C-alpha positions in Angstrom: -0.2 0.1 0.2 0.8 3.3 -0.9 -0.5 7.0 -0.3 -3.3 7.7 -2.1 -3.7 9.5 -5.8 -6.5 10.1 -7.8 -5.5 7.7 -10.6 -5.7 4.6 -8.1 -8.8 1.9 -8.5 -9.1 2.0 -4.4 -9.2 4.0 -1.5 -9.4 3.9 2.3 -10.7 5.1 5.1 -8.3 6.3 8.2 -9.6 5.3 12.1 -12.3 2.9 13.6 -15.7 4.8 13.4 -14.9 5.7 9.3 -14.1 2.0 8.7 -16.8 0.7 10.5 -19.7 3.2 8.7 -17.6 2.0 5.0 -18.4 -1.7 6.4 -22.1 -1.3 7.4 -22.7 0.9 4.2 -20.8 -0.3 1.4 -19.8 -4.0 2.5 -19.4 -5.1 -1.3 -16.8 -2.9 -2.0 -15.0 -3.4 1.2 -11.1 -5.4 -0.1 -9.8 -5.5 3.4 -8.9 -3.8 6.7 -5.4 -3.1 8.1 -5.3 -2.8 12.1 -2.8 -1.6 14.5 -1.3 -3.1 17.3 -2.2 -0.1 19.1 -6.3 -0.8 18.6 -7.8 -1.2 22.0 -10.6 -4.4 21.7 -13.4 -2.2 22.4 -17.1 -2.4 21.0 -16.2 -1.1 17.9 -13.1 -3.2 17.2 -15.2 -5.8 18.0 -18.0 -5.0 15.4 -15.0 -4.4 12.3 -13.6 -7.9 13.3 -17.0 -9.9 13.7 -18.5 -8.0 10.3 -15.1 -9.0 8.6 -15.2 -12.5 9.6 -18.9 -12.8 8.3 -18.0 -11.8 5.4 -14.8 -13.2 4.7 -12.8 -9.4 4.3 -9.1 -10.0 4.7 -8.1 -8.4 8.2 -4.3 -7.1 8.1 -2.3 -6.2 11.6 0.1 -3.9 10.3 1.6 -1.0 12.2 3.9 -0.5 9.1 1.3 0.2 6.8 -1.3 1.9 8.6 1.9 4.5 9.8 2.6 5.1 6.0 -1.1 5.7 4.9 -2.1 8.2 8.0 -0.5 11.3 9.3 -2.3 11.2 12.4 -1.0 8.8 15.3 -4.5 8.0 16.6 -5.4 6.1 13.2 -5.1 2.5 14.5 -7.8 1.1 11.7 -7.9 1.1 7.8 -10.3 0.2 5.2 -9.4 -0.5 2.3 -12.4 -0.4 -0.9 -12.7 -0.6 -4.6 -13.6 2.9 -5.7 -17.3 2.7 -6.9 -19.5 4.4 -9.5 -22.9 6.6 -8.5 -25.6 8.2 -10.3 -27.6 10.7 -8.8 -31.8 10.2 -9.0 -34.0 12.6 -11.1 -36.4 12.4 -8.6 -34.9 13.8 -6.0 -33.7 17.3 -4.6 -29.8 18.0 -5.5 -27.0 20.6 -4.3 -24.8 21.3 -6.8 -21.1 22.4 -6.5 -19.6 24.1 -9.4 -15.4 23.6 -9.4 -14.9 22.5 -5.7 -11.5 23.1 -4.7 -11.1 22.3 -0.9 -11.3 18.7 0.1 -12.4 20.2 3.6 -15.0 22.0 2.6 -16.3 19.0 0.4 -16.4 16.4 2.8 -18.4 18.9 5.1 -20.8 19.5 2.4 -21.4 16.1 1.8 -22.2 15.5 5.8 -24.5 18.8 5.9 -26.4 17.5 2.9 -26.7 14.0 4.1 -28.0 15.5 7.3 -30.5 17.4 5.7 -31.7 14.8 3.5 -30.2 16.0 0.7 -28.3 12.6 -0.4 -27.5 13.8 -4.2 -25.0 15.8 -5.4 -23.6 17.3 -8.6 -19.8 18.2 -8.5 -18.9 20.1 -11.8 -15.7 19.4 -13.1 -12.7 20.7 -12.9 -13.0 19.4 -9.0 -11.7 17.7 -5.9 -11.7 14.1 -5.9 -14.7 12.8 -3.6 -12.4 9.4 -3.0 -9.4 11.3 -1.3 -9.4 10.4 1.8 -9.2 13.5 3.2 -12.6 13.9 1.6 -13.8 10.8 3.5 -12.2 11.8 6.7 -14.2 15.0 6.7 -17.4 13.9 5.7 -17.2 11.9 8.8 -18.4 8.9 6.7 -21.6 10.5 5.1 -20.1 10.1 2.0 -21.3 6.7 1.8 -24.5 7.6 2.3 -24.6 10.0 -1.1 -25.2 9.4 -4.1 -22.5 11.6 -6.3 -22.1 12.3 -10.5 -19.5 14.3 -11.8 -20.7 16.1 -14.9 -18.0 18.0 -17.5 -20.0 21.2 -17.3 -23.0 22.6 -15.7 -24.7 22.2 -19.3 -24.5 18.9 -19.1 -26.3 18.8 -15.6 -28.7 20.6 -16.9 -30.2 19.0 -20.1 -30.9 15.9 -17.6 -31.8 17.4 -14.4 -34.6 20.0 -15.5 -38.0 18.2 -15.0 -40.1 19.4 -12.4 -37.0 21.5 -10.4 -36.3 24.5 -9.5 -32.6 26.1 -9.6 -31.6 28.4 -6.9 -27.7 29.6 -7.7 -27.0 31.0 -5.0 -24.4 34.7 -5.5 -23.5 37.5 -3.6 -24.8 39.3 -7.1 -28.3 38.0 -6.5 -31.6 40.0 -5.5 -33.6 37.4 -4.1 -32.7 37.0 0.0 -33.0 33.5 1.2 -35.6 34.5 4.1 -38.5 35.7 1.5 -37.8 32.6 -1.1 -40.7 29.9 -1.2 -39.9 27.0 -3.4 -43.2 25.5 -4.6 -41.9 23.2 -6.8 -41.5 19.0 -6.3 -37.6 19.2 -6.4 -35.2 21.6 -6.3 -31.3 22.0 -7.2 -29.4 24.1 -4.5 -26.2 25.6 -7.0 -23.0 26.9 -5.4 -19.6 28.0 -6.5 -15.8 28.0 -6.0 -15.0 29.0 -2.7 -12.7 31.8 -4.1 -14.6 32.9 -6.7 -18.4 32.0 -6.3 -20.6 31.2 -9.2 -19.9 33.2 -12.8 -22.5 35.7 -13.5 -23.8 34.1 -15.9 -25.9 32.2 -13.2 -27.7 35.1 -12.7 -29.8 33.8 -15.6 -30.5 30.7 -14.5 -33.5 29.8 -12.2 -33.8 32.1 -9.4 -30.3 33.5 -7.8 -30.4 33.7 -4.0 -28.4 35.6 -1.5 -27.7 35.0 2.0 -27.8 38.3 3.7 -25.1 38.9 6.1 -23.5 41.5 7.9 -21.4 44.0 6.5 -18.2 42.7 8.2 -17.1 40.0 6.5 -17.3 39.6 2.4 -18.9 36.5 2.5 -19.6 33.4 3.7 -17.6 29.9 4.1 -18.9 27.9 1.6 -19.3 25.0 4.0 -21.6 27.6 6.1 -23.5 28.6 3.2 -24.6 25.5 2.0 -25.5 24.3 5.2 -27.8 27.8 6.0 -29.6 27.3 2.7 -30.3 23.4 3.3 -31.7 23.8 6.5 -34.4 26.7 4.5 -35.0 24.3 2.0 -35.8 21.5 3.7 -36.9 22.9 7.3 -40.6 21.9 6.1 -39.8 18.5 4.4 -37.7 16.5 6.8 
């Protein structure tokens, strides 16, 4: 095993909780589990061992491999899995991320989306890799409850997912305040831009552009915070 590269066919989870989530949600893709000699034989450990034994998943005890793959001293379990393809559903609400570039933010957004019941996420390239262990870790395993699909352009996404759906680009130049939005469509897509630049001005012509009002003491909200606020407002009467 070597450090993760985007071109790899496999990825891995760093830690007992993430590995258990992987085993519970995507066991069909799990290849093997590495365990460090310092791992406590606690309840989570016993559950991992039980699941692996029942499903004939290889368990390898190796301090060396874990030390190579993890930068953290307290990581004692790593689950290796085959990357898998996902397809977002047409008859579900979506979060659309245009060119996300920060792994930590992407993982946090995935976690918030799943938490608010919006488990279908469209990502417009160029973008960071969802299977990077840093993204998986920052999602706290929520990625294994999500459907995520990459698109080469917003136009490609738009050509497929427009039926019975309203689009809401979130932009600082928008005129529609989030608190005034009444979503009356069957499905919605909440669209967000890159952490540094936001959405291009052309998105003012798509759907209903929305702004999240905040004080003048800051230029803008962090992307993951903006997504969480929008998700709450759009799902508070639906969950």
